[in-house]
N, C-alpha and C positions, 0 to 999 in steps of 0.2 A: 454857405448854407442858405437855402431858399425854402419858402413855405408854399407848397402847392395846394391850391384851393379847388373848388368844384369846377370852375371854368378858366381860372387864371392862376398865375404864380406871383407871389410877392417876394421881391428881393429883400434880403436881410443884410444889405450892405450899410444900413443905418438903422437906428431904432424906429420901430413902428409904434404909432399911437392908436389905441383902441378907445374911442370915445363912448361913454356910457349914456344910454337913453332908457330910462325905466318908465314903461307905460303902466304904472301901478299906483294905487292909492297909499301904499304902506311901505315902500322901500325906505331904508334908513336915511338916505341922503336926499333924494328928490321925489319921494312918494307924494303923489297928488299934485306935483308941480305942473304936470302937463295934463290939463283937464280934458283934452281931446286929442285925437290922432293928429290933427293938424298942428297943435301945439308941439307935440313930440317931433313931428316931421320938421317943423321950423327950427327947433332946437338942434336936431341932428344936422341940418344944413349949416347952422352956425358953427357947430363943432368941426365940420368938414372945412369950412372957410378958415377956421383957426389952425388947421393942420392935421386933423384926424385922418388916418389912413383907413380905418375901419370904424364902423358904427355897430356897437353891440346893443341889440334891442331885446329887452326883457319884459315879460308880462306877468311875472310872478315873483314876489319879493323873496329873497333868500336871507333876510336879516334874521338874527337869533329869535326863535319863538314864532316865526312866521307860519301862518296856516296855509295849507295847500289851496290852489285855485283850480276849479274845474277846467277841463280841456277846452270846452266851448268858449268859456270866458277868456281864457288866455289867448285863444286864436283870435277872438274879436278885438283884443287889445293890440296884438302885434302884426297881424297880416296886412292891414292897411298901411302900416308904417313901412314894412318890408317892401311892399309893392311900390310905394311912392319913391323910396330911396333907391331901389334897384333901377327904377325908370330913369333916375338921375345918374346911373352908372356908379353909385356908391357901393363900396364893398361892405356888405352887411353880414354880421354875425348874429345868429339867433341864440339867445341865452335861455336855455330850457333844459329840463330833464325829462320831458315827455316826448316819446317817439312820434306821436301824432302831430304835435306842434312842430317838431324838427322837420318832419317830412313836408308839411304844408308850407313852412317857411322856405325850405329849399325849392319846392315847386314854384313859389312866388319869386324866387331869384336870389335867396340868401346863398352865401358862399361858404360860411363857416357855421359849425354847431359847437357852442360853448356849453358844456354839460358840467354843472357843479358837482354832480354825483359821480363823475369820472367814468361814464359809460358802463356802470355796473349792471344796468338793465339789458338783458339779451336783445330785447326788441330795439333798443337804441343802438346797440352794436349792429344789428341787421340793417337799420336805416342808414348807418354810416357806410356800411359796405355797399349797399344798393346805390346810394347817391354819390359816394366818393367825394364828400366835401373836405375842406380843411376842418380839423377838429381840435378842440382844446380839452385835454383831459385834466381835470382838477381833482385835487385831494380834499376830501371833507370827511371828518369823523362824524358818523351818524347822519342826521338830517337837520334841516334848519331849525326844527322844533326842539331838537335835543343836543345839538352840536356843542353848546357851551356849558353843558351839564358836567362839570368837573373833568375836562379832557386830560388824559394821561398818556404819556409815551415813555418808554425806556430810553429811546434815542430818537427824537423827533425827526432829525434830518435823515437818518438812515431809514427810518420807517416810511417817511413820505417818499423818499427817492425809490425805495423798493416797490411801493405801491404804484407809483407812476410808471415805472419800467414794466411792471407786471401787466397793467392795463393796456399799455401800448403794445405789448406782446400779444395780448388777447385779440386786439383789433387787427393787428397784422396777420395773425394766424387765421382770422376770419375772412381776410381778403382786402383790408384797407391798406393802401400804399403807405409805406412808412414816412414818405416825404410830405404827407398830409397832416402829420401829427405834431401838435404843440403841447407842451407840458406847463402846468400851473400848480405850484405847491399849496395854493389855497390859503393865503395869509388871512387870518381871522376866522376861518371856517373850522371850528372845533380845535382851537388853539388858544392858549393863554398868551399874555404879553411876552413872557419868556420864550415860549415856543416860537412865536412870530419873529422875535429877534434872532433866535438860533437859525431859523430858516433863512432869514435875510443875510445873516453872516455866512451861510452856506450857499449863497447864490452861485458862486464859482463852481462848486461841485454839481449843483443841479444843471448848470449850463453845460457841463461836460458830459451829460448823459447821452448825447447824440441826437437831440431833438431841439428845435427852437424852444425858448423858455419865455413864458409870459409871467409877469409879476403884477399883482393888483393890490396896492396898499392904499388906494385913494380914499381919504377921509375916514380911514378905519378907526375903530374905537380905541385900539391900543395907542394910536398917536395922541388922541385926546387924553388918555390915562397918563402917558409919559410927560406931556407938555402942559396939562391942565387946560386944554383948549376945548371948551364946551361947544362953541359954534363950529358947525361943519366947515364953513368957509375958512375959518381960522386954520384948519388943517391942510389947506391947499399948499401953503408954502412948505410945510414939512413933507407933504407928498412929493413936491418937486425935488426937495433935497434927497429923499429916498430914491426917487426916480433916477437922479444923476448917479447915485451910489450903485444901484443895481445894474445900470448900463455899464458902468466902469467894471463891474464884476462879471459881466457877460450876458445879462438878460437881453432879449431881442424885442420883446413887445411889452408895452406898458398899458394897462387898463386904467383909465383915469376919467374923472369928472371935469377937471379944469385942464383942457387940452392945451391952451395957449401957454400957461405957466410950465406945465410939464414938458412941452415941446422945447421951450427955451433951455430948460435944465438938461434934457436929453441930448440936444444938439451940442451943448458945451461939453458935456461928459464924453460924448462919442468923438468929438474933435480931439480931446486929450488922449483917448484910447488909440485913435488912429495915428497919433504922433509919437506913440511909445513903442 
């Protein structure tokens, strides 16, 4: 299985690392850490040097309770970063739910659109069909402002899987090539700790849906709740452990903050998988 992007194809013969760069003042992990576009660009280049295959650039926080960001402001945050990284021939993903931002980022050279709302917006579907990028369809209950307001599921694994397959089918019917689609169950997005654990335990089922599977657990709140780890950096080791586990269960892409640590874990896990 390979993942076809806007102008290139990524081979999935090994785990891929998607490094996170948040050009925001309020993201839960690194909000405000990159005070300028150049700071964010420098950080992205460091992640690439550490082994990131993709850089995911976001200009709007999706933490629980986050407020929306105007289109113009989001564009001013992300486009200079996208332009600089694509000039370096870095594979860039734009993390946005806004069709205008997705289109401008693709015009600037981005290869992937990572939409936390799962391409529910018809205008976002149209942008995907027009540009034919790689896409990440993620499951989220509600919106960032509401997603953690008592999320409930009868069967979280079945419901998330059904939603992801349904959204993939919508995009394919609209004209997006199926080999451009990657799925993400949205760990931490409208889920309790128990829901997150059920989804991680069901990684094998999700990996068998016929599309590349991305898992993003990096520094998530449920890790802190389980381990009593208040510091976000303290959660990096646990993130690496989970990265190794989900690779063993069939995941293809890991979205992480600490690329170096997760890369080591993923390589060890994939070596074991390859030998079995």
